[in-house]
C-alpha atoms as one frame of an Amber mdcrd trajectory, in Angstrom:
protein
 -51.525-332.347 -38.211 -48.725-334.638 -37.226 -50.009-336.154 -34.123 -47.252
-338.316 -31.551 -49.991-337.851 -28.843 -53.734-336.142 -28.531 -53.747-333.148
 -26.967 -56.975-332.016 -26.507 -58.083-328.421 -24.749 -57.744-328.561 -20.824
 -60.356-327.364 -18.688 -59.010-324.041 -17.066 -59.195-325.136 -13.340 -57.904
-328.543 -14.161 -54.108-328.721 -12.219 -53.612-332.428 -12.208 -52.740-332.544
 -16.189 -49.157-331.529 -17.394 -48.254-327.945 -18.284 -48.900-327.646 -21.643
 -46.315-325.919 -23.802 -46.162-324.496 -27.248 -42.696-324.313 -29.048 -42.436
-322.521 -32.282 -40.054-322.904 -35.408 -39.215-326.981 -34.077 -38.861-328.292
 -37.796 -34.824-327.356 -36.518 -32.092-325.928 -34.046 -33.040-324.964 -30.867
 -36.962-325.439 -31.958 -36.301-329.145 -32.235 -34.223-330.096 -29.239 -36.515
-328.076 -27.155 -38.986-329.782 -28.248 -38.044-333.492 -27.428 -36.467-332.129
 -24.383 -39.942-330.835 -22.818 -41.348-333.697 -23.865 -38.986-335.971 -22.311
 -39.341-333.977 -19.197 -43.175-334.587 -18.752 -44.550-331.552 -20.429 -47.519
-331.749 -22.867 -45.576-330.621 -25.590 -47.154-328.682 -29.237 -44.230-328.405
 -31.544 -44.981-326.271 -33.872 -43.316-325.179 -37.543 -44.027-323.643 -40.770
 -43.144-326.656 -43.186 -44.280-329.859 -42.120 -42.780-331.410 -44.733 -39.930
-330.988 -42.419 -41.369-332.428 -39.604 -39.869-335.944 -39.965 -36.529-334.686
 -38.369 -38.406-334.023 -35.332 -40.472-337.436 -35.370 -37.290-339.096 -35.780
 -35.620-337.375 -32.954 -38.718-338.062 -30.517 -38.766-341.670 -31.457 -35.325
-342.103 -30.549 -35.662-340.024 -27.160 -38.958-342.492 -26.793 -40.988-339.191
 -26.118 -44.352-338.054 -27.341 -45.564-334.331 -28.541 -48.076-333.122 -30.814
 -46.340-331.873 -34.018 -48.593-328.780 -35.655 -47.982-326.264 -38.561 -47.690
-322.482 -37.684 -46.824-319.779 -39.871 -46.420-317.020 -37.336 -46.525-314.496
 -39.979 -50.284-316.150 -40.606 -52.676-314.143 -38.583 -55.305-316.681 -39.365
 -52.540-319.506 -38.481 -51.903-317.753 -34.630 -55.436-317.596 -34.041 -56.185
-321.025 -34.951 -53.564-322.566 -32.763 -53.850-320.195 -30.166 -57.539-321.463
 -29.805 -56.842-324.879 -30.683 -54.655-325.673 -27.970 -55.952-322.991 -25.296
 -55.103-322.988 -22.751 -51.266-322.907 -22.937 -49.035-322.718 -19.986 -45.791
-321.884 -21.434 -45.037-320.326 -24.521 -41.593-320.343 -25.994 -41.364-318.061
 -28.984 -37.888-319.416 -31.048 -39.040-319.070 -34.983 -36.695-316.857 -36.524
 -34.652-316.649 -39.729 -31.654-314.654 -41.106 -31.104-312.944 -44.439 -27.482
-312.758 -44.537 -25.978-309.144 -46.090 -24.509-305.654 -44.982 -27.114-303.062
 -44.131 -26.898-301.496 -47.964 -27.294-304.496 -49.943 -30.003-306.160 -48.361
 -33.395-305.356 -50.053 -36.297-303.680 -48.036 -38.597-306.722 -48.728 -35.884
-308.778 -47.177 -35.523-306.669 -44.168 -39.119-306.883 -43.614 -39.481-310.414
 -43.697 -37.020-310.676 -40.877 -38.700-308.503 -38.918 -42.502-310.105 -39.744
 -40.855-313.633 -38.269 -38.532-312.424 -35.748 -40.125-309.945 -33.677 -43.939
-309.123 -35.175 -44.441-312.815 -35.546 -43.323-313.324 -32.257 -45.584-310.199
 -31.000 -48.826-311.805 -32.519 -48.595-314.914 -31.219 -47.768-313.593 -27.526
 -51.022-311.292 -28.100 -53.217-314.244 -28.841 -51.634-316.645 -26.004 -51.695
-314.253 -23.206 -55.426-313.906 -22.698 -55.783-317.672 -21.711 -52.831-316.737
 -19.359 -54.021-313.720 -17.620 -57.637-316.137 -17.327 -55.614-318.676 -15.494
 -53.297-316.250 -13.584 -50.288-318.025 -14.482 -48.046-318.253 -17.539 -44.524
-318.572 -18.337 -42.913-316.706 -21.668 -39.372-317.309 -23.184 -38.334-315.676
 -25.919 -35.298-316.751 -27.571 -33.423-313.943 -28.817 -29.784-313.744 -29.133
 -26.448-312.323 -28.593 -26.886-310.200 -31.716 -29.667-308.189 -29.959 -27.386
-307.265 -27.116 -24.068-306.022 -29.198 -25.168-305.894 -32.957 -23.737-307.897
 -35.760 -22.098-307.138 -38.608 -24.009-307.944 -41.951 -26.605-309.279 -40.416
 -28.269-306.087 -39.188 -31.880-306.528 -39.859 -31.316-309.928 -37.901 -29.570
-308.063 -35.015 -32.304-305.259 -34.595 -34.986-307.764 -34.919 -33.493-309.601
 -31.879 -32.921-305.980 -29.807 -36.411-305.288 -30.651 -37.698-308.970 -29.096
 -35.307-307.607 -26.206 -36.892-304.692 -25.543 -40.728-306.546 -26.194 -39.662
-308.881 -23.382 -38.632-306.433 -20.979 -41.310-304.258 -21.616 -44.360-306.993
 -21.054 -42.410-308.572 -18.063 -43.115-305.574 -16.283 -47.126-305.434 -17.878
 -47.923-309.099 -17.081 -46.484-309.415 -13.410 -49.732-308.647 -11.752 -51.261
-311.893 -13.117 -48.784-313.918 -12.475 -47.616-314.138 -15.754 -43.894-314.742
 -16.194 -41.395-313.423 -19.273 -37.989-314.766 -19.731 -35.743-313.658 -22.857
 -32.907-316.218 -23.405 -29.884-315.230 -25.648 -27.302-317.135 -26.784 -24.127
-316.545 -28.551 -23.111-319.177 -31.663 -24.548-322.212 -31.618 -24.556-325.525
 -34.051 -28.101-324.728 -35.338 -29.348-324.178 -38.590 -29.622-320.225 -38.338
 -26.021-320.110 -39.406 -25.618-323.170 -41.183 -28.230-324.014 -43.641 -30.938
-321.501 -42.788 -28.991-318.671 -43.168 -30.070-317.364 -46.289 -28.089-314.857
 -48.535 -29.264-311.590 -49.627 -30.378-311.681 -53.370 -28.033-308.855 -53.639
 -25.363-310.575 -51.491 -22.819-311.493 -54.592 -23.696-308.143 -56.229 -20.340
-307.076 -57.660 -21.472-303.463 -58.404 -21.874-302.886 -54.589 -18.559-301.384
 -52.519 -19.298-304.001 -49.716 -19.270-306.748 -52.355 -15.568-308.117 -50.985
 -16.575-307.657 -47.367 -19.752-309.926 -47.499 -17.885-312.417 -49.241 -15.058
-312.242 -46.628 -17.866-312.301 -43.357 -19.224-315.352 -45.222 -15.948-317.125
 -45.256 -15.170-315.792 -41.862 -18.462-317.377 -41.057 -18.010-320.993 -42.872
 -14.362-321.393 -41.828 -13.849-319.639 -37.918 -17.263-319.223 -36.681 -19.413
-321.874 -37.311 -16.720-325.253 -36.729 -16.335-323.296 -32.821 -19.859-322.724
 -32.335 -21.196-324.150 -28.898 -23.145-327.431 -28.488 -27.046-326.374 -29.214
 -28.165-328.753 -26.350 -26.581-325.853 -24.135 -29.233-323.762 -24.709 -32.170
-325.979 -25.006 -31.412-327.784 -21.894 -31.274-324.211 -20.205 -34.925-323.786
 -21.486 -35.819-327.161 -20.339 -34.397-326.117 -17.008 -36.209-322.451 -17.162
 -39.761-324.376 -17.650 -39.200-326.001 -14.629 -38.109-323.071 -12.432 -40.727
-321.555 -10.135 -39.114-318.176 -10.251 -36.835-317.703 -13.330 -34.186-314.955
 -13.734 -35.344-311.994 -16.225 -32.768-313.281 -18.879 -30.418-315.813 -19.600
 -26.883-315.133 -21.175 -25.830-318.669 -22.420 -22.235-319.664 -24.025 -18.518
-318.304 -23.571 -18.350-316.452 -26.212 -21.867-314.689 -25.246 -20.590-313.881
 -21.720 -17.390-313.004 -22.659 -18.791-309.865 -25.433 -21.208-308.954 -22.764
 -19.018-308.827 -20.024 -16.276-306.945 -22.454 -18.949-304.095 -23.182 -19.867
-303.779 -19.600 -16.092-303.139 -19.027 -16.054-300.464 -22.089 -14.192-302.526
 -23.956 -16.442-302.603 -27.183 -13.877-300.884 -29.520 -11.319-303.419 -28.891
 -13.577-306.245 -29.498 -14.984-304.096 -32.888 -10.945-303.643 -34.098 -10.903
-307.410 -33.470 -13.581-308.361 -35.650 -12.762-305.818 -38.597  -9.249-307.054
 -38.443 -10.564-310.490 -39.041 -12.865-309.345 -41.532 -10.386-307.334 -43.695
  -8.002-310.648 -43.626 -11.165-312.683 -44.959 -11.870-310.441 -47.926  -8.232
-310.486 -49.001  -7.928-314.175 -48.826 -11.321-314.154 -50.731 -10.167-311.531
 -53.261  -6.774-313.945 -54.185  -8.701-316.899 -54.192 -10.741-315.469 -57.088
  -7.981-313.856 -58.697  -6.371-317.045 -58.771  -9.514-318.922 -59.701  -9.988
-316.486 -62.841  -6.477-316.545 -63.597  -6.425-320.558 -64.052  -9.380-320.029
 -66.024  -7.290-317.994 -68.411  -4.680-320.562 -68.815  -7.314-323.067 -69.374
  -8.632-321.270 -72.210  -8.049-323.178 -75.984  -5.634-321.159 -78.947  -7.836
-319.873 -81.691
């Protein structure tokens, strides 16, 4: 455990201490920035991550912000690890389920093991941790759960069907437990960001082992979509602080809304869906995909041609 401040168990009736927040997936992106924002705002912040070898990024960010937090290891796919963390830091006032992974490929090319891996982290891990933390909130008759979902959980996402489906499931889970836990004064909020410059759309966006399988009828579209992401989507993605500032704002709000859509692209897409314009959005997306796939095919052909020209004469 890396400790920037000592986080000992609080008494259940102690109202004088700052609220304790447990955050998952803090090695980068939304999790890291939320941990720093929460610590700066005066919360007793428990920032967790699966791989503590990446803790130095958060440590440096906390140092630059003159903020303190406790950093500990948590793998949300490990039941024993979840139990240990839930007991170690009980009672937890605020739970922020942020941990998530992406494995990119068409729904036909991604393997079953890869699909299950996405769901184990993005959905089942969140559910397991929530179930471990909620009993303490029930005992205190107070609590806040913030689930970081995605625009992909509202409208779908080509070549990320498993990720999108896991976020749909997470939003459905949030809506369901919101009513179940309301009698205990436990609030449940879903945050649904559009594209933001986080590692989930860069370094942490894993490709399926079948992504470059040339025998797949979707091979060229896999490749075209990746090029579209790298050249068009990632450069235009918004500042992730827009999301994390909203999360910290929710943490301070006594009566938060059920869900928050964050980002101009997310607001546009969900409004278009509400207006019945999904078909137009899909046509636009497919046109962009076809253009990108065609460009990638031409690029690959030019590379092959250049290679043939450089072959020595025998």
